[in-house]
Each structure stands twice: as C-alpha cells, then as structure tokens.
C-alpha positions in Angstrom: 50.4 -45.0 -10.7 47.0 -45.6 -9.1 46.0 -48.9 -7.6 44.1 -49.8 -10.7 47.1 -49.2 -12.9 46.0 -45.8 -14.2 48.9 -43.5 -15.0 48.8 -39.7 -14.4 51.6 -37.7 -16.0 53.3 -35.1 -13.7 56.0 -32.6 -14.7 59.6 -33.5 -14.1 63.1 -32.6 -15.1 65.9 -34.9 -16.0 69.4 -34.3 -14.7 71.6 -35.9 -17.4 74.8 -35.5 -15.2 73.4 -37.3 -12.2 71.0 -39.4 -14.4 68.1 -38.7 -12.1 64.5 -37.6 -12.7 63.3 -34.9 -10.3 59.7 -34.1 -9.6 57.4 -32.7 -6.9 54.7 -34.9 -5.4 51.6 -34.1 -3.3 51.1 -37.5 -1.7 52.6 -40.9 -1.2 52.1 -43.3 -4.1 53.8 -45.6 -6.6 55.7 -43.5 -9.1 57.0 -44.7 -12.4 59.7 -43.0 -14.5 59.5 -43.6 -18.2 59.8 -42.1 -21.6 56.8 -41.2 -23.7 57.7 -42.2 -27.2 56.3 -40.3 -30.2 54.3 -37.8 -28.2 54.4 -34.5 -30.2 55.3 -31.3 -28.5 52.5 -28.8 -28.7 54.2 -25.4 -29.0 52.4 -22.9 -26.7 54.6 -19.9 -27.8 53.3 -17.5 -30.4 56.8 -16.0 -30.8 58.5 -19.3 -31.6 57.9 -20.9 -35.0 59.3 -24.0 -36.7 61.4 -21.8 -39.1 63.3 -20.3 -36.1 66.9 -21.6 -35.6 66.1 -22.0 -31.9 62.8 -23.9 -32.3 64.2 -27.3 -31.2 66.1 -25.7 -28.3 63.0 -24.0 -27.0 61.1 -27.3 -27.4 63.8 -29.1 -25.4 63.9 -26.5 -22.7 60.2 -26.5 -22.3 59.7 -30.2 -22.4 62.4 -30.7 -19.8 61.1 -28.1 -17.5 64.2 -25.8 -17.7 62.4 -22.7 -18.9 59.0 -21.3 -18.4 57.7 -18.7 -20.9 57.6 -15.1 -20.0 53.8 -15.4 -20.3 51.6 -18.5 -21.0 52.0 -18.0 -24.7 55.3 -16.1 -25.2 58.9 -17.3 -24.8 60.6 -14.0 -25.6 63.6 -15.7 -27.3 65.4 -12.4 -28.0 65.1 -11.2 -24.4 68.4 -11.0 -22.6 69.1 -13.7 -20.0 70.0 -12.3 -16.6 72.5 -14.0 -14.3 69.7 -14.9 -11.9 67.7 -16.5 -14.6 70.7 -18.7 -15.5 71.3 -19.7 -11.9 67.7 -20.7 -11.7 67.8 -22.9 -14.8 71.0 -24.6 -13.6 69.5 -25.1 -10.2 66.5 -26.9 -11.7 68.9 -29.0 -13.8 70.6 -29.9 -10.5 67.3 -31.1 -9.0 66.6 -28.0 -6.9 62.9 -27.2 -6.4 63.0 -23.6 -7.5 59.7 -21.8 -7.8 57.7 -19.0 -6.2 58.2 -15.3 -5.6 61.7 -15.6 -4.1 63.0 -18.1 -6.7 65.9 -15.9 -7.8 67.1 -15.3 -4.3 67.0 -19.0 -3.5 68.7 -19.8 -6.9 71.4 -17.2 -6.0 72.2 -18.9 -2.7 72.3 -22.3 -4.3 74.6 -21.0 -7.1 77.0 -19.4 -4.6 77.1 -22.6 -2.5 77.7 -24.7 -5.6 80.7 -22.5 -6.5 79.5 -21.5 -9.9 79.2 -17.7 -9.2 80.0 -15.1 -6.6 76.3 -14.1 -6.7 76.9 -10.5 -7.7 74.7 -8.5 -10.1 71.8 -11.0 -10.2 69.6 -8.7 -12.4 72.4 -7.9 -14.8 72.3 -9.4 -18.3 74.7 -12.3 -18.7 77.2 -12.2 -21.5 77.9 -15.1 -23.7 81.3 -15.7 -22.0 79.8 -15.4 -18.6 77.1 -17.9 -19.5 79.6 -20.4 -20.7 81.9 -19.9 -17.7 79.1 -20.5 -15.2 78.1 -23.6 -17.1 81.7 -24.8 -17.3 82.0 -24.4 -13.5 78.7 -26.3 -13.1 80.3 -29.1 -15.1 83.3 -29.2 -12.7 85.7 -26.9 -14.6 87.0 -29.6 -16.9 90.5 -29.2 -18.2 91.1 -28.2 -21.8 94.1 -28.2 -24.1 92.8 -26.4 -27.2 92.7 -22.7 -28.2 90.4 -20.2 -29.8 92.7 -19.1 -32.6 90.2 -20.1 -35.3 87.9 -17.3 -34.2 88.4 -13.7 -35.4 87.5 -12.2 -32.0 89.4 -14.6 -29.8 91.4 -11.7 -28.4 88.1 -10.3 -27.0 87.6 -13.3 -24.6 88.3 -12.3 -21.0 91.2 -14.2 -19.4 89.0 -15.8 -16.8 86.7 -17.2 -19.6 89.3 -18.7 -21.9 89.3 -22.2 -20.6 85.5 -22.2 -20.4 85.1 -21.0 -24.0 87.6 -23.6 -25.3 85.7 -26.3 -23.5 82.4 -25.1 -24.9 83.8 -25.1 -28.5 85.6 -28.4 -28.1 82.4 -30.1 -26.9 80.1 -28.5 -29.5 78.2 -26.4 -26.9 79.2 -23.1 -28.5 79.5 -22.6 -32.2 79.9 -18.9 -32.8 78.7 -17.1 -35.8 80.5 -16.2 -39.0 83.8 -17.1 -37.4 83.2 -15.0 -34.3 82.4 -16.0 -30.7 81.0 -12.6 -29.7 82.0 -13.2 -26.0 80.9 -9.8 -24.8 77.5 -9.9 -26.4 74.5 -10.5 -24.2 73.2 -14.0 -24.1 69.6 -14.3 -25.1 67.0 -16.7 -23.8 67.1 -18.5 -27.2 70.9 -18.8 -27.0 70.7 -20.0 -23.5 68.2 -22.7 -24.4 70.4 -23.9 -27.3 73.6 -23.9 -25.2 71.9 -25.8 -22.4 70.4 -28.3 -24.8 73.8 -29.0 -26.3 75.4 -29.3 -22.9 72.8 -31.8 -21.6 72.9 -33.9 -24.8 76.7 -33.9 -24.8 76.9 -35.1 -21.1 74.3 -37.8 -21.7 76.4 -39.5 -24.4 
C-alpha cells in the first residue's frame, strides 16, 4: 500500500495448513493481505476449457501460484507430473521461494529435509500412489483406520502406500475412476492440480 492509499496487487500463495500468505517483495512498505471478491479468473491456457473436468483445479492452482504453465498459454494438463515438479509445488505451498534455473534441485533438498521423499529419481514420472504418499507425508502421515476394499484394484496398491491411499480416499482427496484407484498409473498435471486443490480445501475447513 502506497502512502496515498493506492493498492498494487502482487502475486502470493496461501498456505492453508499454516494459514499464512507468502509473497516476495522488492522493498520495504506497508503490505495488506486481503481477498479479492468477485474478480473473475482470466484463463490464459488454450489447452484448458470450461468443459474439461479439471478446469476448476487448474484455475485454483494458477490463482494460488502453485503451478505455472508449460508456456505462457499452455498448461499441458495431460503431461505426466515428475517427482521434482511435485516437490516444487509442495515447497511453494510450504512457503518456500522456489524459482530460477535450479528450482528442482532446491526443491529436492527441501523435500528431503522435510521428510517427504528420499530424493531419488527427480525426473521420473510420479505415479498416483507416489503422489498421494508424498502428500500424505507432507500432511504429517496422519493415521487411518479404513481400507480400500471398495476398489477393484485395491490389491495393486503398494504396501508402503496403503495408509496414504486410505487417507486420501477418506478425506475426499482421491476419488478413483469407475471403481478403480489406478495406483500405478502416472499422475498427470491435471490430476495433481485436482488432488492438491482437494487437499488444500479439506485442510482449510
């Protein structure tokens, strides 16, 4: 906020777990955190339309600074998510200032120190069960008491991921499709956006 009361909007991310807004500033000033009510999102992505199931998830991720597009006007929703990409998104959610050419290396170090990954295979596509497990660890590895018996491919879930997958299903973070969880399938950028939106909205309640 300038001395005359003029407001200039700057990008920020909101950490719903810590209930903190994070932003980078270039100078000392008075800063005000608020919510812009009724401001429509202008979709910059030509490969994301209102008819897509992931439209609102991409909107959420973009508005909250979790995801950048693969170019200025493409989101590449069906592109596989790599482990390093996921670490970077979670790091930003945690309030880390992650940008620049070495962003994935910095995100990897943060993720290892945070105990959510061993840091191996950063360029490898992340599977759905790996994505959920990393997010579950980020949430503090909460205990669960349910099971996955309602899903036709429950037996395909790796043993290390069972608690995480149960947690995700119980909290409405993971839905599955046609009665299947597809744990070994690659997680796409669109799926990651949707899972992260559900996670942040569930923890904000």
